[in-house]
MARTOR-147492 format. One record per atom (N, C-alpha, C, CB): x, y, z. Coordinates in steps of 0.2 Angstrom, whole numbers, padded with zeros to 4 digits, always signed. Each point is the difference from the previous one (the first is absolute). Glycine has a CB too. Example, Ala and Ser with C-alpha at 12.3 -4.5 7.8 and 13.67 -1.06 7.14 Angstrom:
BEGIN
+0066-0028+0039;-0004+0006+0000;+0004+0006+0000;-0009-0006+0006;+0007+0011-0010;+0004+0006+0001;-0004+0005+0003;+0006-0003-0010;
END
This chain:
BEGIN
+0000+0118-0123;+0003-0003+0006;+0005-0005-0004;-0010+0001+0009;+0017-0002-0006;+0004-0006-0002;+0000-0005+0004;+0007+0008-0005;-0008-0014+0002;-0002-0006+0004;+0006-0005-0001;-0013+0002+0000;+0016-0005+0006;+0005-0005-0001;-0004-0006+0002;+0010+0008+0003;-0010-0013-0008;-0003-0006+0002;+0005-0005+0002;-0009+0002-0009;+0008-0005+0015;+0005-0005+0003;-0004-0006+0000;+0006+0008+0008;-0003-0013-0012;-0004-0006-0001;-0004+0000-0006;-0001-0001+0012;+0003-0003-0017;-0003+0001-0007;-0004-0007-0002;+0010+0009-0003;-0014-0012+0008;-0004-0006-0001;-0007+0003-0003;+0007-0008+0010;-0012+0004-0009;-0007+0001-0002;-0002+0007+0003;-0003-0012-0001;+0004+0014+0007;-0002+0006+0003;+0004+0006-0002;-0004-0007+0009;+0011+0005-0010;+0004+0006-0002;-0002+0003-0007;+0010-0005+0006;-0012-0001-0011;-0002+0002-0006;-0007+0003-0001;+0007-0009-0003;-0011+0007+0008;-0006+0004+0000;+0000+0007+0003;-0005-0012+0002;+0010+0013+0003;+0001+0007+0002;+0003+0004-0006;+0003-0004+0012;+0001+0001-0015;+0003+0004-0006;-0005+0002-0005;+0010-0006+0001;-0015+0002-0003;-0005+0001-0004;-0005+0006+0003;+0001-0012-0005;-0003+0011+0011;-0004+0005+0003;+0003+0006+0001;-0005-0009+0006;+0011+0010-0004;+0004+0006+0001;+0000+0004-0007;+0007-0004+0010;-0005+0000-0015;+0001+0003-0007;-0007+0003-0002;+0010-0007-0002;-0016+0003+0003;-0006+0002-0002;-0003+0006+0003;-0002-0012-0002;+0005+0014+0008;-0002+0005+0005;+0005+0006-0002;-0005-0008+0009;+0009+0007-0013;+0005+0006-0003;+0006+0000+0005;-0010+0006-0005;+0012-0011+0009;+0006+0001+0003;+0006-0003-0004;-0007-0001+0011;+0013+0002-0008;+0005-0003-0004;+0004-0005+0005;+0001+0012-0006;+0001-0017+0003;+0004-0005+0003;+0008+0001+0000;-0009-0008-0003;+0012+0010+0008;+0007+0002+0001;+0004-0006-0001;-0003+0010+0008;+0002-0015-0005;+0004-0006-0001;-0004-0007+0003;+0010+0007+0001;-0008-0013-0004;-0003-0006+0003;+0006-0004+0002;-0010+0000-0008;+0009-0001+0015;+0005-0004+0003;-0002-0007+0002;+0004+0010+0005;+0000-0015-0008;-0002-0007+0000;+0006-0004-0002;-0012+0002-0003;+0014-0007+0007;+0005-0004-0002;+0000-0003-0007;+0000-0003+0012;-0006+0002-0015;+0000-0003-0007;-0002+0006-0005;-0003-0011+0005;+0003+0017-0002;-0001+0006-0005;+0005+0000-0006;-0005+0006+0011;+0001-0004-0016;+0004+0001-0007;-0002+0007-0003;+0001-0013-0002;+0003+0015-0002;-0002+0006-0003;-0007+0000-0003;+0012+0002-0003;-0016+0002+0004;-0007+0000-0002;-0001+0003-0007;-0004+0001+0012;+0000-0003-0016;-0001+0003-0007;-0001+0007+0000;-0005-0010-0004;+0001+0013+0010;-0001+0007+0001;+0005+0004+0002;-0010-0003+0002;+0016+0000-0001;+0006+0004+0002;+0000+0002+0007;+0000+0004-0011;-0004-0008+0015;-0001+0002+0008;+0007-0003+0003;-0013-0001+0001;+0017+0004+0003;+0006-0002+0003;-0002-0006+0004;+0006+0011+0000;-0001-0016+0001;-0001-0006+0004;+0006-0001+0004;-0007-0005-0008;+0006+0002+0013;+0006-0002+0005;-0002-0006+0004;+0004+0012+0001;+0002-0016+0000;-0002-0006+0003;-0001+0001+0008;+0007-0006-0009;-0004+0011+0012;-0001+0001+0007;-0001+0008+0001;+0006-0011+0004;-0008+0013+0002;-0001+0007+0001;+0007+0003+0000;-0011-0002+0008;+0016-0001-0006;+0007+0003+0001;+0003+0001-0007;+0002-0006+0011;-0005+0002-0017;+0003+0001-0006;-0003+0006-0004;+0002-0012+0000;-0006+0016+0003;-0004+0005-0003;+0002+0007+0004;-0010-0008-0006;+0012+0014+0002;+0001+0006+0004;-0007+0003+0000;+0012+0001-0004;-0015-0001+0010;-0006+0004+0000;+0000+0007+0001;-0004-0009+0005;+0010+0012-0004;+0001+0007+0000;+0000+0002-0007;+0007+0000+0009;-0007-0004-0014;-0001+0002-0007;-0007+0002-0003;+0010-0008-0002;-0015+0005+0006;-0007+0001-0002;-0002+0008+0001;-0002-0012+0004;-0001+0014-0009;-0002+0007-0001;-0005+0001+0006;+0001+0000-0013;+0001+0005+0017;-0004+0002+0006;-0005+0005-0001;+0010-0003+0007;-0011+0005-0013;-0005+0005-0002;-0007-0003+0002;+0007+0005-0010;-0008-0011+0010;-0006-0003+0002;+0001-0005+0006;-0005+0002-0012;+0001-0003+0017;+0001-0005+0005;+0003-0007-0002;-0009+0006+0006;+0013-0009-0002;+0002-0006-0001;-0003-0005+0005;+0011+0005-0005;-0013-0011+0003;-0002-0005+0005;+0002-0007-0003;-0010+0007+0003;+0011-0011+0002;+0001-0007-0003;-0005-0004+0002;+0012+0000+0001;-0014-0005-0005;-0006-0005+0002;+0003-0007+0000;-0009+0008-0006;+0009-0011+0012;+0004-0007+0001;-0005-0005+0000;+0010+0006+0006;-0010-0011-0010;-0004-0006+0000;+0005-0006-0001;-0010+0006-0004;+0013-0009+0009;+0005-0005-0001;-0002-0006+0004;+0009+0009-0001;-0004-0011+0006;-0001-0006+0004;+0001+0002+0007;+0003-0008-0009;-0005+0004+0014;+0001+0002+0007;+0007+0000+0002;-0012-0005+0003;+0016+0000-0006;+0007+0000+0002;+0005+0005-0003;-0003-0012+0001;+0000+0016-0006;+0004+0006-0003;-0003+0007+0001;+0003-0008-0009;-0009+0007+0012;-0004+0007+0000;+0004+0005+0006;-0012-0006-0003;+0014+0004+0008;+0003+0004+0005;+0006+0003-0002;-0005-0007+0009;+0009+0003-0013;+0007+0002-0003;-0002+0006-0005;+0006-0012+0001;-0011+0011-0005;-0002+0005-0004;-0002+0006+0003;-0003-0009-0008;-0002+0008+0013;-0002+0006+0003;+0005+0004+0003;-0010-0007+0002;+0015+0003+0002;+0005+0004+0003;+0004+0004-0005;+0000-0008+0010;+0002+0005-0015;+0004+0003-0006;-0003+0006-0002;+0004-0012-0004;-0010+0012+0003;-0004+0006-0003;+0000+0005+0006;-0008-0008-0008;+0006+0006+0014;+0001+0005+0005;+0006+0004+0001;-0007-0007+0005;+0012+0003-0006;+0007+0003+0001;+0002+0005-0006;+0004-0010+0007;-0008+0009-0012;+0001+0005-0006;-0006+0005+0000;+0006-0009-0007;-0010+0009+0012;-0005+0005+0000;-0005+0000-0005;+0009+0007+0005;-0011-0013-0007;-0005-0002-0005;-0006-0002+0004;+0009-0003-0009;-0015+0007+0009;-0006-0002+0002;-0002-0007-0003;-0004+0011+0002;+0001-0015+0002;-0001-0007-0003;-0007-0002+0002;+0012-0003+0000;-0016+0000-0005;-0006-0004+0001;+0002-0007-0001;-0007+0010-0003;+0005-0014+0008;+0001-0008+0000;-0006-0004+0001;+0012+0002+0004;-0013-0007-0009;-0006-0004+0001;+0002-0007+0002;-0006+0006-0008;+0013-0007+0009;+0003-0007+0002;-0003-0001+0007;+0010+0001-0007;-0012-0007+0009;-0002-0002+0006;+0005-0005+0003;-0012+0002-0003;+0011-0004+0009;+0004-0005+0003;+0007+0002+0003;-0005-0007-0008;+0006+0014+0009;+0006+0003+0003;-0002+0004+0006;+0006-0001-0011;-0012+0001+0013;-0002+0005+0005;+0003+0000+0007;-0011+0000-0006;+0014-0006+0007;+0003-0001+0007;+0006+0004+0000;-0005-0012+0001;+0007+0015-0006;+0006+0004+0000;-0001+0007-0002;+0007-0010-0003;-0014+0012+0005;-0002+0007-0001;+0004+0005+0005;-0012-0004-0004;+0013+0002+0010;+0003+0004+0005;+0008+0002-0003;-0008-0004+0010;+0011-0001-0013;+0006+0001-0003;+0000+0005-0006;+0003-0012+0004;-0008+0011-0008;-0001+0005-0006;-0001+0007+0003;-0005-0009-0006;+0001+0009+0011;-0002+0007+0003;+0006+0004+0002;-0011-0005+0004;+0015+0001+0000;+0007+0003+0002;+0004+0003-0005;+0000-0008+0009;+0000+0004-0015;+0004+0002-0005;-0002+0006-0004;+0003-0011-0001;-0010+0012+0001;-0003+0005-0003;+0001+0007+0005;-0009-0009-0007;+0007+0008+0013;+0002+0005+0004;+0007+0003+0000;-0009-0005+0007;+0014+0000-0007;+0007+0002-0001;+0001+0004-0006;+0003-0010+0006;-0006+0008-0012;+0001+0003-0007;-0003+0007+0001;-0001-0011-0007;-0005+0012+0010;-0003+0006+0000;+0004+0005+0005;-0012-0006-0002;+0015+0003+0007;+0004+0004+0004;+0006+0003-0003;-0004-0007+0009;+0006+0004-0015;+0005+0002-0004;-0002+0004-0006;+0005-0010+0004;-0011+0012-0004;-0003+0004-0004;-0002-0003-0008;+0007+0010+0007;-0008-0017-0006;-0001-0003-0007;-0007-0001-0002;+0010-0005+0003;-0015+0008+0001;-0007+0000-0002;-0003-0007-0002;+0002+0012-0003;-0001-0017+0008;-0002-0007-0002;-0007-0001+0003;+0012-0004+0001;-0016+0000-0005;-0006-0002+0002;-0002-0007-0003;-0004+0012+0001;+0000-0016+0003;-0003-0006-0003;-0007-0001+0002;+0011-0005+0002;-0014+0003-0008;-0008-0001+0001;+0000-0008-0001;-0005+0013-0003;+0003-0017+0007;-0001-0007+0000;-0007-0002+0000;+0011-0002+0005;-0013-0004-0008;-0007-0002+0001;+0000-0008-0003;-0004+0012-0001;+0000-0015+0005;-0001-0007-0002;-0004-0001-0007;+0000-0004+0012;-0004+0009-0013;-0004+0000-0007;-0001+0007-0001;-0005-0011+0001;+0007+0013-0008;-0001+0007-0002;-0007+0001-0003;+0012+0001-0001;-0016-0006+0000;-0006+0000-0004;-0005+0005+0004;+0001-0012-0005;-0003+0017+0002;-0005+0005+0004;-0007-0004+0001;+0005+0010-0006;-0007-0015+0002;-0005-0004+0002;+0001-0004+0006;-0003-0001-0012;+0009-0002+0013;+0001-0004+0005;+0000+0004+0007;+0007-0008-0008;-0004+0014+0007;+0000+0004+0006;-0007+0002+0002;+0011+0004-0003;-0015-0003-0002;-0007+0002+0002;-0004-0007+0003;+0000+0010-0009;+0002-0016+0006;-0002-0006+0002;+0002-0001+0008;+0000-0005-0012;+0006+0006+0014;+0002-0001+0007;-0005+0005+0004;+0013-0002-0004;-0014+0008+0002;-0004+0004+0004;-0007-0003+0001;+0007+0011-0004;-0009-0013-0001;-0007-0002+0000;-0001-0007+0005;-0002+0005-0013;+0007-0009+0012;+0001-0006+0004;+0001+0002+0007;+0005-0007-0009;-0001+0011+0011;+0001+0002+0007;-0006+0003+0003;+0012+0002-0003;-0015+0002-0001;-0006+0003+0003;-0006-0005+0001;+0003+0011-0005;-0003-0016+0000;-0005-0006+0001;+0002-0004+0007;-0002+0000-0013;+0008-0001+0014;+0003-0003+0006;-0002+0004+0006;+0009-0005-0006;-0009+0011+0006;-0002+0004+0006;-0007-0001+0001;+0008+0009-0003;-0013-0010-0002;-0007-0001+0001;-0001-0007+0002;-0003+0008-0008;+0007-0013+0006;-0001-0007+0002;+0003-0001+0007;+0000-0003-0012;+0004+0007+0014;+0002-0001+0007;-0005+0000+0005;+0010+0005-0004;-0016-0001+0002;-0006+0000+0005;-0004-0006-0001;+0000+0012-0001;+0001-0016-0003;-0004-0006-0001;+0003-0006+0000;-0007+0008-0007;+0008-0012+0013;+0004-0005+0001;-0003-0006-0003;+0004+0004+0011;-0010-0005-0014;-0002-0005-0004;+0003-0001-0006;-0009+0002+0005;+0014+0003-0008;+0003+0000-0006;+0007-0003+0002;-0007+0009-0005;+0010-0014+0001;+0006-0002+0000;+0004+0004-0006;-0003-0012+0005;+0009+0012-0005;+0004+0004-0006;+0006-0005-0002;-0003+0012+0005;+0004-0012-0012;+0005-0003-0003;+0002+0003-0006;-0004-0010+0005;+0009+0008-0009;+0003+0003-0006;+0003-0005-0004;+0001+0011+0005;+0001-0008-0011;+0003-0005-0005;+0003+0005-0005;-0008-0009+0001;+0014+0007-0004;+0004+0004-0005;+0003-0005-0005;+0002+0009+0008;-0002-0007-0014;+0003-0004-0006;+0004+0004-0004;-0009-0007+0001;+0015+0005-0003;+0005+0004-0005;+0003-0005-0005;+0003+0008+0010;+0000-0006-0015;+0003-0003-0004;+0006-0005+0002;-0003+0009-0007;+0005-0014+0004;+0005-0005+0003;+0007+0002-0001;-0008-0009-0003;+0009+0016+0001;+0007+0002+0000;+0001+0005+0006;+0000-0001-0012;-0005+0002+0016;+0001+0004+0006;+0003-0004+0005;-0010+0006-0002;+0015-0003+0006;+0005-0002+0004;-0003+0000+0007;+0009+0003-0008;-0011+0002+0010;-0003+0001+0008;-0007-0003+0000;+0008+0010+0002;-0010-0013+0004;-0006-0003+0002;+0000+0000+0007;-0001-0007-0011;-0005+0011+0014;-0005+0003-0004;+0003+0007-0003;-0008-0006+0008;+0004+0008-0012;+0001+0007-0003;+0001+0006+0005;-0006-0005-0011;+0010+0010+0009;-0001+0006+0004;-0006+0003+0001;+0011+0002-0003;-0016-0003-0002;-0006+0003-0001;-0005-0004+0005;+0002+0003-0012;-0001-0009+0012;-0003-0004+0005;+0002+0001+0007;-0002-0009-0009;+0008+0010+0011;+0002+0002+0007;-0003+0006+0002;+0012-0006-0001;-0012+0011-0004;-0003+0007+0002;-0007-0001+0002;+0008+0005-0008;-0012-0008+0003;-0007-0001+0001;-0002-0004+0007;-0001-0001-0013;+0005-0004+0014;-0002-0005+0005;+0002+0004+0007;+0002-0010-0007;+0004+0013+0007;+0002+0003+0006;-0004+0006+0002;+0011-0003-0003;-0014+0007-0002;-0005+0005+0001;-0006-0003+0003;+0005+0006-0009;-0008-0012+0007;-0005-0003+0002;+0000-0002+0007;-0002-0004-0011;+0008+0001+0013;+0002-0003+0006;-0001+0006+0005;+0008-0009-0005;-0005+0015+0003;-0001+0006+0005;-0007+0002+0002;+0011+0004-0005;-0015-0006+0000;-0007+0003+0001;-0005-0005+0003;+0002+0007-0009;+0000-0014+0008;-0005-0005+0003;+0003-0003+0006;-0004-0002-0011;+0002+0004+0017;+0003-0001+0006;+0000-0008+0002;-0003+0012+0004;-0002-0015-0006;+0000-0008+0001;+0005-0004-0003;-0012+0001+0002;+0015+0002-0007;+0006-0004-0004;+0007+0003+0003;-0008-0002-0011;+0012-0003+0012;+0006+0002+0003;+0007-0002-0004;-0006-0001+0012;+0004-0003-0017;+0005-0003-0004;-0001-0002-0007;+0004-0004+0011;+0000+0006-0015;-0001-0002-0007;+0004-0006-0002;-0001+0012-0003;-0003-0017+0000;+0003-0006-0002;+0001-0001-0007;-0005-0006+0010;+0011+0007-0013;+0001+0000-0007;+0000-0007-0004;+0006+0011+0002;-0004-0015+0002;+0002-0007-0004;-0007-0004+0000;+0013-0001+0004;-0012-0005-0007;-0006-0004+0000;-0001-0004+0006;+0002-0001-0012;-0008+0001+0014;-0002-0003+0006;-0002-0008-0001;-0004+0011+0004;+0007-0015+0001;-0002-0007+0000;-0004-0001+0006;+0009-0003-0007;-0012+0007+0009;-0004+0000+0007;-0006+0005+0000;+0011-0003+0006;-0014+0003-0001;-0006+0005+0001;+0004+0007+0003;-0010-0010+0001;+0008+0015-0005;+0003+0007+0003;-0003+0001+0007;+0001+0005-0012;+0003-0002+0016;-0002+0003+0007;-0005+0006-0002;+0011-0004+0007;-0015+0006-0002;-0004+0005-0001;+0003+0007-0001;-0008-0007+0006;+0014+0008-0003;+0003+0006-0001;+0005+0001-0006;-0001+0001+0013;+0001-0006-0017;+0004+0000-0006;-0003+0002-0006;+0007-0009+0005;-0004+0013-0009;-0002+0003-0006;+0004-0004-0006;-0003+0012+0005;+0000-0016-0009;+0003-0004-0005;+0000+0004-0007;-0004-0011+0006;+0010+0011-0008;+0001+0004-0007;+0005-0004-0004;-0003+0011+0005;+0002-0017-0008;+0004-0004-0004;+0002+0004-0007;-0004-0011+0006;+0009+0008-0009;+0002+0003-0007;+0000-0006-0006;+0006+0009+0006;-0007-0007-0012;+0001-0004-0005;+0004+0003-0005;-0011-0005+0001;+0016+0001-0005;+0004+0002-0005;-0002-0004-0006;+0009+0004+0007;-0011+0000-0013;-0003-0004-0006;+0001+0005-0006;-0008-0007+0007;+0010+0004-0012;+0001+0003-0007;+0002+0006+0000;-0008-0007-0003;+0004+0012+0000;+0002+0007-0002;-0005+0005+0004;+0004-0004-0011;-0007+0002+0016;-0005+0004+0004;+0003+0006+0003;-0006-0010+0003;+0005+0016-0005;+0003+0006+0002;-0001+0001+0008;-0002+0005-0012;-0003-0007+0014;-0002+0001+0007;-0007+0000+0002;+0010+0005+0001;-0012-0009+0004;-0007+0001+0002;+0000-0001+0008;-0005-0004-0011;+0001+0008+0014;+0000+0000+0007;-0008+0001+0003;+0012+0005+0000;-0013-0010+0004;-0007+0000+0002;-0001+0000+0008;-0003-0006-0010;-0002+0009+0013;-0001+0000+0007;-0008-0003+0001;+0009+0010+0002;-0009-0014+0003;-0007-0003+0001;-0002+0001+0007;+0002-0009-0009;-0008+0011+0010;-0003+0001+0006;-0006-0006+0000;+0003+0014+0002;-0003-0019+0002;-0005-0005-0001;-0004-0001+0007;+0008-0005-0008;-0015+0004+0007;-0004-0002+0006;-0004-0006-0002;+0000+0013+0004;-0004-0015+0000;-0004-0006-0001;-0006+0002-0006;+0002-0005+0012;-0003+0012-0012;-0005+0002-0004;+0002+0002-0007;-0005+0004+0009;+0011-0001-0010;+0002+0003-0006;+0008+0001+0000;-0011+0005-0001;+0014-0003-0005;+0007+0001-0001;+0000+0007-0003;+0003-0012-0001;+0002+0016+0003;+0002+0006-0003;+0007-0001-0003;-0008+0007+0009;+0008-0005-0015;+0007-0001-0004;+0002+0006-0002;-0002-0011-0003;+0009+0013+0004;+0003+0006-0003;+0005-0002-0004;-0004+0007+0009;+0005-0006-0016;+0005-0003-0004;+0003+0006-0004;-0005-0012+0000;+0012+0012-0001;+0003+0004-0005;+0004-0005-0005;+0001+0011+0008;-0003-0009-0014;+0004-0005-0006;+0003+0005-0004;-0009-0010+0000;+0016+0008-0001;+0004+0005-0005;+0000-0004-0007;+0008+0005+0009;-0010-0001-0014;+0000-0002-0006;+0006-0001-0004;-0011+0005+0000;+0016+0000+0003;+0007+0000-0003;+0004+0004+0005;-0005+0000-0012;+0012+0001+0010;+0004+0003+0004;+0000+0008-0001;+0007-0010+0000;-0011+0012-0005;-0001+0007-0002;-0002+0005+0006;-0003-0005-0011;-0001+0002+0015;-0002+0004+0006;+0005+0001+0005;-0010-0004-0001;+0015-0001+0002;+0006+0001+0004;+0005+0005-0002;-0002-0012+0004;+0003+0012-0011;+0005+0004-0003;-0003+0007+0000;+0004-0010-0008;-0010+0011+0007;-0003+0007-0001;+0000+0003+0007;-0007-0003-0010;+0006-0001+0015;+0000+0002+0007;+0007+0002+0002;-0009-0007+0003;+0014+0003-0005;+0007+0001+0001;+0002+0007-0002;+0002-0012+0000;-0003+0013-0006;+0001+0007-0004;-0003+0005+0003;+0001-0005-0011;-0008+0004+0013;-0003+0006+0004;+0003+0001+0007;-0010-0003-0006;+0012-0002+0009;+0005+0001+0006;+0006+0004-0001;-0005-0009+0005;+0008+0007-0010;+0006+0004-0002;-0001+0008-0001;+0004-0010-0005;-0010+0011+0002;-0002+0007-0002;-0002+0003+0007;-0004-0003-0011;+0001+0000+0016;-0001+0002+0006;+0006+0002+0005;-0011-0006-0001;+0015+0001+0000;+0006+0000+0005;+0005+0006-0002;-0001-0013+0001;+0001+0015-0008;+0004+0005-0002;-0004+0007-0002;+0008-0009-0005;-0014+0009+0006;-0004+0006-0001;+0002+0006+0004;-0009-0007-0003;+0012+0006+0009;+0003+0004+0004;+0005-0003+0005;-0011+0007+0000;+0015-0003+0003;+0005-0003+0004;-0002-0004+0006;+0007+0010-0003;-0007-0017+0002;-0001-0005+0005;+0005-0004+0002;-0011+0000-0004;+0013+0000+0011;+0006-0004+0002;-0002-0005+0005;+0007+0011-0001;-0003-0017+0000;-0002-0005+0005;-0004-0006-0003;+0001+0009+0009;-0004-0012-0004;-0004-0006-0002;-0007+0001-0001;+0008-0007+0006;-0011+0005-0011;-0008+0000-0001;-0002-0006-0003;+0001+0011-0002;-0008-0013+0003;-0003-0005-0003;-0006+0002-0005;+0003-0006+0010;-0006+0002-0013;-0005+0002-0005;-0006+0003+0004;+0005-0008-0009;-0005+0006+0016;-0006+0003+0004;+0001+0008+0000;+0000-0011+0007;+0005+0013-0006;+0002+0008+0000;-0003+0003-0006;+0011-0002+0007;-0010-0001-0013;-0003+0003-0007;-0007-0001+0000;+0010-0003-0006;-0013-0003+0008;-0007-0001-0001;-0004+0005+0005;+0003-0013-0003;+0000+0013+0009;-0004+0005+0005;+0000+0007-0003;+0004-0007+0010;+0002+0009-0013;-0001+0007-0003;-0005+0000-0006;+0013+0002+0004;-0013-0007-0008;-0005+0000-0005;-0007+0000+0002;+0008-0006-0006;-0010+0002+0012;-0006-0001+0002;-0002+0007+0004;+0001-0013+0001;
END
């Protein structure tokens, strides 16, 4: 597979290492600070600066995008208009998902074979963790003596708070525990209401990411936690998603749920 890396920060570099280790080829690295790489991989400052038509189509082509919320939609749209299937792990732009969907549908109407797979977290472990936590929430829903809360921590360079992973986790729990009607993300300087689900965040040092869910009663506490040791799990999941997205003709919008359901 030919992979175009959009965004060459820590995640982009990890995707590069993972993809090469799996035998894939890096077709281009797109980043405003990109420079010629020692390995001879082409670079471009923007998507418009690179001729994607020049990529060898003998093998599938896919873009992996890890940038920032304020640039992700521009990147996704530019790739869709060029018919490049894209996997994005950037969060914080989902309020523009309808706009992105319209562009992708228009591109497909023009025969461009456009597709997007997005996820708040590509770690296979995190996706399994979500499902374990949601199933636990379904069980706890039948036992009103248990309260529920959560907590997440990330490195101090992370821009968005709460994390997309925390939002996905908490929103799934909220759907399943009927006595909770609202997620409170910020610090509380008061007693929580009985229908509130508290899920604060911490930004600290170089923590890759930790998410915990707690079910607490007067008698005991049940805790479910996922701790990332490095970004490797995110990168390998993104490359695996690229393989899945291009393994056969898939058009339109997908989430990692589509891939996980097929694998399960």
